C-alpha positions in Angstrom: -31.6 29.8 -47.7 -29.0 27.2 -48.8 -30.4 23.9 -47.7 -27.0 22.3 -48.2 -25.7 24.2 -45.2 -28.2 22.4 -42.8 -28.5 18.7 -42.2 -31.0 18.7 -39.2 -34.0 20.6 -37.8 -36.1 20.7 -34.7 -39.1 22.6 -33.4 -38.4 25.4 -30.9 -40.3 28.1 -29.1 -39.7 31.8 -30.0 -41.6 33.1 -27.1 -39.9 35.6 -24.8 -42.1 34.7 -21.9 -40.3 32.9 -19.1 -41.1 29.2 -18.5 -43.1 29.9 -15.3 -45.4 32.3 -17.1 -46.1 29.8 -19.8 -46.8 27.1 -17.1 -49.3 29.4 -15.4 -51.0 30.1 -18.7 -51.4 26.4 -19.4 -53.0 25.8 -16.0 -55.3 28.8 -16.6 -56.4 27.5 -20.0 -57.1 24.0 -18.6 -59.1 25.6 -15.8 -61.2 27.7 -18.2 -62.0 24.7 -20.4 -63.1 22.8 -17.3 -65.4 25.7 -16.2 -66.9 25.8 -19.7 -67.6 22.1 -19.6 -69.4 22.6 -16.3 -71.5 25.4 -17.8 -72.8 23.3 -20.7 -73.6 20.1 -18.8 -77.3 21.2 -18.7 -77.4 21.2 -22.5 -79.9 18.4 -23.4 -78.3 17.6 -26.8 -75.1 15.5 -26.5 -73.9 16.4 -30.0 -74.2 20.1 -29.1 -72.3 19.6 -25.9 -69.4 17.8 -27.7 -69.2 20.5 -30.4 -69.1 23.3 -27.8 -66.4 21.6 -25.7 -64.3 20.9 -28.8 -64.5 24.5 -30.1 -63.5 25.8 -26.7 -60.6 23.3 -26.4 -59.5 24.3 -29.9 -59.6 28.0 -28.9 -57.5 27.2 -25.8 -55.0 25.3 -27.9 -54.7 28.1 -30.4 -54.2 30.6 -27.6 -51.4 28.3 -26.2 -49.8 28.2 -29.7 -49.8 32.0 -29.8 -48.1 32.1 -26.4 -45.4 29.6 -27.4 -44.8 31.1 -30.8 -43.4 27.8 -32.3 -40.8 27.8 -35.0 -38.5 25.5 -36.9 -34.7 25.6 -36.1 -32.5 24.5 -38.9 -29.2 22.9 -37.7 -25.8 22.0 -39.1 -24.6 19.0 -37.1 -21.4 17.0 -37.3 -20.8 13.7 -35.6 -17.8 13.5 -33.2 -16.0 10.1 -33.0 -15.6 8.6 -29.6 -12.1 7.7 -28.4 -10.5 4.3 -27.8 -7.3 4.4 -25.7 -4.7 1.6 -26.3 -2.2 1.4 -23.5 1.0 -0.6 -23.9 3.2 -1.6 -21.0 6.8 -0.3 -21.4 8.2 -1.1 -18.0 11.4 -3.2 -17.4 9.4 -6.3 -16.4 8.3 -6.6 -20.0 11.9 -7.8 -20.8 11.2 -11.1 -19.1 10.3 -14.1 -21.4 6.7 -14.4 -22.3 7.1 -18.2 -22.2 9.9 -20.5 -21.2 12.8 -20.0 -23.6 10.6 -17.8 -25.7 10.7 -14.1 -26.8 10.4 -11.3 -24.3 7.0 -10.0 -23.3 7.7 -6.6 -25.0 8.4 -8.4 -28.3 5.2 -10.5 -27.9 3.2 -7.4 -27.2 4.6 -5.5 -30.3 4.0 -8.6 -32.4 0.4 -8.6 -31.4 0.2 -4.9 -32.2 1.6 -5.4 -35.7 -0.9 -8.2 -36.4 -3.8 -5.9 -35.3 -2.9 -2.8 -37.3 -5.6 -3.6 -40.0 -8.2 -3.9 -37.3 -7.1 -0.6 -35.8 -7.3 1.0 -39.2 -10.9 -0.3 -39.6 -11.9 1.0 -36.2 -10.4 4.4 -37.1 -13.4 5.1 -39.4 -15.7 5.0 -36.4 -13.4 5.9 -33.4 -10.3 7.9 -32.7 -7.6 5.5 -31.7 -5.1 7.0 -29.1 -2.0 4.8 -28.5 0.1 5.3 -25.3 3.1 3.7 -23.7 3.0 3.6 -19.9 5.2 2.7 -17.0 5.3 5.1 -14.1 4.0 7.8 -16.4 2.0 7.9 -19.7 3.6 8.8 -23.0 1.8 9.2 -26.4 3.1 6.7 -29.0 2.7 6.0 -32.8 1.2 2.6 -33.4 2.8 2.1 -36.8 6.3 3.1 -35.5 6.0 0.8 -32.6 4.9 -2.1 -34.8 8.1 -1.6 -36.9 10.3 -2.0 -33.8 9.5 -5.6 -32.9 13.2 -6.6 -33.0 14.1 -3.7 -30.7 11.3 -4.3 -28.3 13.5 -4.7 -25.2 14.9 -1.2 -25.9 11.4 0.2 -25.5 10.8 -1.5 -22.1 12.9 0.9 -20.0 10.3 2.1 -17.4 11.4 1.9 -13.7 7.9 0.8 -12.5 4.3 0.1 -13.5 1.3 2.1 -12.5 -1.8 0.7 -14.3 -4.4 2.7 -12.5 -2.5 5.9 -12.9 -2.0 5.2 -16.6 -5.8 4.5 -17.1 -6.7 7.7 -15.3 -4.3 9.8 -17.3 -5.5 8.3 -20.6 -9.1 9.0 -19.7 -8.3 12.6 -19.0 -6.0 13.1 -22.0 -8.8 13.4 -24.7 -9.2 16.6 -26.7 -12.1 18.2 -28.4 -14.7 16.9 -26.0 -14.6 13.4 -27.5 -16.3 10.8 -25.3 -14.3 7.8 -24.1 -15.7 4.6 -25.6 -13.2 2.2 -23.9 -9.6 1.4 -22.9 -7.4 -1.5 -23.9 -4.4 -2.4 -21.6 -1.6 -4.7 -22.8 0.6 -5.6 -19.8 2.1 -8.4 -17.8 0.2 -7.1 -14.8 3.4 -6.6 -12.7 2.0 -3.5 -11.0 4.0 -2.0 -8.1 1.9 1.0 -7.4 -1.9 1.1 -6.6 -2.5 -2.6 -7.6 0.5 -4.0 -5.8 -1.8 -4.9 -2.9 -4.5 -6.3 -5.3 -7.7 -4.5 -5.9 -8.1 -1.9 -3.1 -11.1 0.3 -2.5 -9.1 3.3 -3.7 -8.3 1.5 -7.0 -12.0 0.5 -7.4 -13.0 4.1 -6.9 -10.5 5.4 -9.5 -11.7 2.8 -12.1 -15.3 3.7 -11.6 -14.4 7.4 -12.4 -13.3 6.4 -15.8 -16.8 6.0 -17.1 -15.8 3.5 -19.8 -15.1 -0.2 -20.0 -11.5 -1.5 -19.6 -10.3 -4.5 -21.6 -7.1 -6.3 -20.5 -4.7 -8.1 -22.8 -2.4 -10.3 -20.6 1.1 -10.7 -22.0 3.2 -13.6 -20.9 2.0 -17.2 -20.3 4.5 -17.9 -17.5 4.0 -16.3 -14.1 6.9 -14.2 -13.0 9.0 -15.7 -10.2 10.8 -13.1 -8.3 11.7 -12.3 -4.7 12.4 -8.7 -4.0 13.4 -6.4 -1.1 10.9 -3.6 -1.9 11.7 -1.1 0.8 14.1 -0.5 3.7 13.1 2.1 6.3 15.8 3.2 8.8 16.8 6.5 10.3 19.6 8.5 8.8 21.7 8.3 11.9 22.0 6.2 15.1 23.7 6.4 18.5 26.6 4.1 19.3 25.6 1.2 21.6 21.9 2.0 21.1 19.6 -0.4 19.3 18.8 0.4 15.7 15.6 -1.0 14.1 15.3 -1.5 10.4 11.9 -2.0 8.8 12.1 -4.3 5.7 9.3 -4.9 3.2 9.6 -8.1 1.1 7.5 -9.2 -1.9 7.4 -12.6 -3.6 5.7 -13.5 -6.9 5.4 -17.0 -8.2 6.7 -18.6 -5.0 5.0 -21.3 -2.9 4.9 -20.7 0.9 8.5 -20.3 1.8 10.6 -19.3 4.8 13.1 -16.7 3.7 16.1 -15.6 5.8 16.7 -11.9 5.8 20.1 -10.6 6.9 21.7 -7.2 7.5 25.4 -7.1 6.7 28.1 -4.6 7.5 31.3 -5.0 5.7 30.4 -8.6 4.9 29.6 -9.5 8.4 26.1 -10.3 9.6 24.8 -8.0 12.3 21.1 -9.0 12.3 19.0 -11.7 10.8 15.4 -12.9 10.8 13.2 -15.4 8.9 9.9 -14.4 7.4 7.3 -16.5 5.5 6.3 -15.3 2.0 4.7 -16.8 -1.1 1.5 -18.7 -1.5 -1.4 -16.5 -0.6 0.9 -13.9 1.0 2.8 -12.0 -1.6 4.1 -9.3 0.8 5.7 -9.5 4.3 7.1 -7.0 6.8 10.1 -7.7 9.0 11.8 -5.7 11.8 15.5 -6.4 12.3 17.5 -4.8 15.1 21.2 -4.5 15.9 23.5 -2.4 18.2 26.3 -0.4 16.5 29.5 -0.7 18.5 31.5 2.2 17.1 31.0 5.6 15.6 31.4 6.5 11.9 29.6 6.2 8.6 28.9 2.7 7.5 27.3 1.0 4.5 24.8 -1.8 5.4 23.2 -4.3 3.1 19.8 -5.9 3.6 19.8 -9.2 1.6 17.7 -12.2 0.9 18.9 -15.4 -0.9 18.6 -15.7 -4.7 16.5 -18.8 -5.5 16.6 -20.8 -8.7 14.4 -19.6 -11.5 14.2 -16.0 -10.2 13.6 -13.5 -13.0 15.8 -10.8 -11.4 18.6 -11.3 -8.8 19.6 -7.6 -8.4 16.4 -6.8 -6.4 17.2 -9.4 -3.7 19.3 -6.8 -1.8 19.2 -3.2 -0.9 21.9 -1.0 0.6 21.7 1.9 3.0 24.2 4.2 4.7 24.0 4.8 8.5 25.8 7.5 10.3 26.6 6.3 13.9 27.3 9.1 16.3 28.1 9.3 19.9 25.3 10.0 22.3 26.0 10.9 26.0 28.8 9.0 27.6 27.4 6.2 29.7 29.1 5.6 33.0 28.2 3.0 35.8 29.7 3.7 39.2 29.7 0.9 41.8 30.7 2.1 45.3 31.6 -0.1 48.3 30.6 2.5 50.9 29.2 6.1 50.7 31.8 8.7 51.5 32.6 12.4 50.8 35.0 11.6 48.0 32.3 9.3 46.4 29.9 12.2 46.7 32.4 14.6 45.0 33.0 12.1 42.1 29.3 11.5 41.6 28.4 15.2 41.6 31.3 15.9 39.2 30.0 13.3 36.7 26.3 14.4 37.1 27.2 18.1 36.3 28.4 17.1 32.9 25.4 17.1 30.5 27.2 14.7 28.2 27.4 12.0 30.9 24.6 9.5 31.5 25.5 8.2 35.0 24.1 5.1 36.8 25.5 4.7 40.3 25.1 1.9 43.0 26.0 2.2 46.7 26.5 -0.8 49.1 24.8 0.5 52.2 25.1 -2.5 54.6 26.2 -6.1 54.9 24.9 -9.1 56.9 27.5 -8.2 59.5 25.7 -4.9 60.3 22.6 -6.7 61.5 22.8 -10.4 62.2 19.2 -10.6 63.4 17.6 -9.6 60.0 16.9 -11.7 57.0 18.4 -11.0 53.6 15.0 -9.9 52.3 14.8 -7.3 55.1 18.3 -6.1 54.3 17.6 -5.5 50.6 16.7 -2.0 49.5 17.2 -2.4 45.8 18.6 -5.7 44.6 21.9 -5.3 42.9 21.4 -6.1 39.2 24.7 -7.7 38.6 23.6 -10.0 35.8 21.8 -7.3 33.9 24.7 -4.8 34.1 27.8 -7.1 33.8 26.3 -9.5 31.2 23.5 -8.0 29.3 24.2 -4.3 29.3 27.9 -4.1 29.9 28.8 -3.3 26.3 26.5 -0.3 26.3 28.6 1.5 28.9 31.6 3.6 28.0 33.2 3.5 31.5 32.9 1.3 34.5 34.1 2.7 37.9 34.7 0.7 41.1 35.3 2.9 44.1 36.2 2.2 47.7 36.2 -1.6 47.9 38.2 -3.7 50.3 41.3 -5.8 49.5 38.9 -8.5 48.2 37.1 -5.9 46.1 34.9 -8.0 43.9 32.9 -9.9 46.4 30.2 -11.8 44.5 31.2 -10.0 41.3 34.1 -12.4 40.8 32.1 -14.5 38.4 31.8 -11.6 36.1 35.5 -10.7 35.9 36.0 -12.6 32.7 33.2 -10.6 31.1 34.8 -7.3 32.4 38.2 -8.4 31.0 36.6 -9.0 27.6 34.9 -5.7 27.8 38.2 -3.9 28.4 39.9 -5.9 25.6 37.1 -4.7 23.2 37.8 -1.1 24.0 35.7 -0.5 27.1 37.2 1.6 30.0 37.5 0.4 33.6 38.6 2.7 36.5 39.3 1.5 40.1 39.4 4.2 42.7 40.6 3.6 46.2 39.1 4.7 49.5 38.8 4.0 53.2 38.2 0.3 52.7 41.0 -0.1 50.1 43.7 -0.8 52.8 41.5 -2.6 55.4 40.9 -6.3 55.9 37.4 -6.8 54.6 37.3 -10.5 53.7 34.2 -11.1 55.8 32.2 -8.2 54.3 30.0 -9.7 51.6 27.5 -7.2 50.3 23.9 -8.3 50.3 22.0 -5.1 49.7 22.4 -2.0 47.7 20.8 1.2 46.7 20.9 2.8 43.3 20.9 6.4 42.3 20.5 7.5 38.7 
């Protein structure tokens, strides 16, 4: 046997008996020794009793050795080095200065790496050093090659985003050859916009515990990043003309004190919606809902924008654009009738038969002249919503029809004529249809009650 082939040994059992059989044998031997001790307790000589017990215990031990069949196993063992993962942030935020009027964060990080190459070489005798660059994903890197590119550090920082927890999990799972993970070192500015963007969440804590190794952080950059960004804009791909559109906007602020920030939505340079939100201080993120009503069909480009403040690291992320296709929903028509009649019924049924028409109709059923002994409250079936229709909702209608009014057709609607004229000038449609009252003298008929039919 070549002893040079083995560098370790251990005792082992060569018995073919199963473990439960050996356990039963041990219990039986212990029970037999106990019975023998009970049988010789009457022996008057203490020395004789000890000798007999010792001999029987030795016999039981020899029997147990025969059952176990002990042997020596010679082993050839080699020690596997544990891994240390070094993660270097290569996202675009590393282009920002590490200090006022100083070098970039990427350059400062690679300068540190170059100064630590001798230490890494010393650790390589005991550990396997794995070097990675990370942004949204993890990429293996060569430490010596990176250290030689200090002057081109900004060219390395090209990643679109930073995911620290994802990079740590990927590095922990990237080992080969069954090497255990001894630790992870992360060099980053900490500008995470993935799992850690909301600080340490329970999900992030759970992922870090799964690593099973300590994590050491090397912060890069002495100056806190000051930046306001429109992170996300959520809106439907299409909208209906004259129907309200809601836009959900997510804003983040780093390095800002508590500040009121105006958020606007522009279409072709004109502001269509605006809202002020408070960000900064202890609140790094804020959500805002902005609404507007598109007034014409077509495909339009909109921009959600926030002001650019002095000292911001990046101005391009203060706005986001989206394209909205505005299409026509059903044609909205409001029909106001002075008196129910057969021709009114025909027109109303004609409009209601068309599935593309959304019709709202109002009928004047009686006036104070019909019953002089009743109060106005008793006359009212459904109050005529003149203010809501002719001021608040007028622009949402495609067509307004007045049918069968007297020669003073507007009654108490006269105060809204300017709004109706403006509605027509802006492209709205107005139709006036005659009827039985159109040629009659109806100056005294002032409508006080109405009924509405959808």
